[in-house]
N, C-alpha and C positions, 0 to 999 in steps of 0.2 A: 503494499500497499504508500503510497506517495504522502509524503508531507513534509512540513514548510521545518526548516528548519531554526531558528535563531540563532545571529551572528554573532562572535562574539564581541565586546565592546572595541576591541579593535580593528574586528573587521569593520565597524560600522564608522569608527572613527576614519579610516584609510579613505572608505569610500566618499564620506562627505568630505575630508579633504580634497581630494584627488577629484570630484566634481567641483568644489569650490573655486580651486586652481583653474582649473582649464575655464573654467565660465569667466573669471578675474584678467586671467591671460587674455583670452579671446576677444574680452573689452576691451583692456588696456590696447590692442595692436590694432583695431575693427576701429574704435571710437576717440583714442587719442593719440599713440604716439608718430602713425603714420600723420595725422594733421600739424602735427605738434614740427615734423621734421622736415616736410616738405617745405614748409614757413621760414626754416632755417637755415639750411643747407641748399645747395645746389640743385640742378634738377639731375644730374648724372650723379652726382652723388648720393643724394635720395635713391637711386635708383639701386645702387652699387651697396648699399646698405640693405635695402631690402631684401637682393638678390641674397645677401651672406644671413639675413633674418631669419627669412620668409621658410627654407625650408626646416630647418629646424622645426617655427613654430608649428605648421602644418604636420611636422610627425610627432609632434608633442600630443595636438590635437587626437591625429588616431589611435598612438598608442595610450595617450589615458580613454580614450573613447571606447578601446578593449576592454581595459583595464574597468571601465565602471560595468559595460557591457557584463564580465566576465560573474564579478561580483557579485551583480545586480543576479544574474539568472540562474546562479550557484544556489540561490536561497531563497529564490523562485520557482520553483516546479511550478513547468506546461500546464500541470490538472487542478493547478491551482489558482491559477493569476485569476484578480479580479480587472474589470475592467481598466481599470488607473493603472495598473503594473501590467499590462498589454501595451498600452501606450504609453509607458515608461520604456521594456523592452525594444519596441519598435522605432522610439525616438533615441534610443542607444544603438542600434543598429542603421538606422538612418545614417546617424552620423558619424558611426564609423566606417561605412560605404564613401557616402560623401567625403569623409576627409582621406580618404583612401586613393580615391579618383583625385582630389583636389592635389594629395600630395605626389603621386605616379604622372601624371600626366598634364594636366591645368598650367599647375606652380611651373613646373620645368619650362613648359610652352612659352609661358607668359615670360620669363626672365630670357630664355632665348630671342624672342623674338623683340625683347627691351633691348638686348645687349643691340643687336645686329643694326636698329632704328636707333640707337648711340652714336655708332661709327658711323651713319651718315650726318647726325647734325652735328658730330664733331667736326666736318670737313668745310659745311658750313655756318663755323663756328655760333654754333646753341649749343645749348647744353648746362651751360656756366653760370644760368641766372639763377637767382634766389626766388622760389614761386611758380606757382600756377602762369598766371597771368602776363607776366615779364612775356617780351618776345613774342608775343604770341603770335603776331603777322608774320615772323619769322618763319613760324612751323607750318601755318596755312599755305607760305609761299612756298614754301618747300616743298609739301603734300603735291602743291599743283602742277609746281616742274617737274618732279623726279617721279613716276608711275613706280618704281621700285621702292621707293619710302612711302607709298600713299599704298602699298599693298601690305607691306611690313606691318604700318599703323591701324590698317583694317585686319588685319593679324592679331596683333596683340591688342588692340583693343576687345577681341570675340575673345580670348582665352583671362584676359584679364578681368574681364566678367562675368567669365562661369566662374572662373575661379573667386572674384569679389562674392557672389552668389553661392557657391560654395561654403564661405567662410560664413555669412549669414545664414545659412538651413542650419549648420552646424551650432553657431552661436544661440539661435532660437531654440534650435531641439535641446540644449545643453540646462536652458532658462529656463525652461519647460519644464526638464528633472529636478532643477533645483525648486523651484514650484509646486510640483510633486512632493520633493521627500521635503519641504518646509511645511508642509499642511498636514502631511504624516505626521510627523513632531508631538508624538503625546506635552510637551512643557518645554518653555526653552529656560 
């Protein structure tokens, strides 16, 4: 007969620490770090920093998602899942799959396209300005003049958009799991 085991206190603490740590990291990276950085360093420096940090970030999200799913599933047998527990399992699974796709394909494709774009931009004296609105005309003119750059930019925007969407999906899933977990706490 299937029965639901009660996790020891250490497992509960680790589960909550991992879930809150990954959500906090996601919140920081998504809503704070990038916006602060783009306003403070040249565009190409911003891209370089992102290219170094983002692979670690997406892999940490993926690993923590796996840990959360494994721990949660171990203490919630499928046969005994309530509706909300089923939703939580599904959200952890979605987070794992989406973060794995981002780590394996979308994020590396974004970085590859970015570096190719930056090489062309450097040839035209672009990329050293701070902020997104500086020299915007130069980038528009480059797109109009250079079909290769225009195609690279389109490719970059596609993969960057998909990667950003993946990040947002995992952030929302982990946030929802935090809400479910908080609502199930007997006391605070």
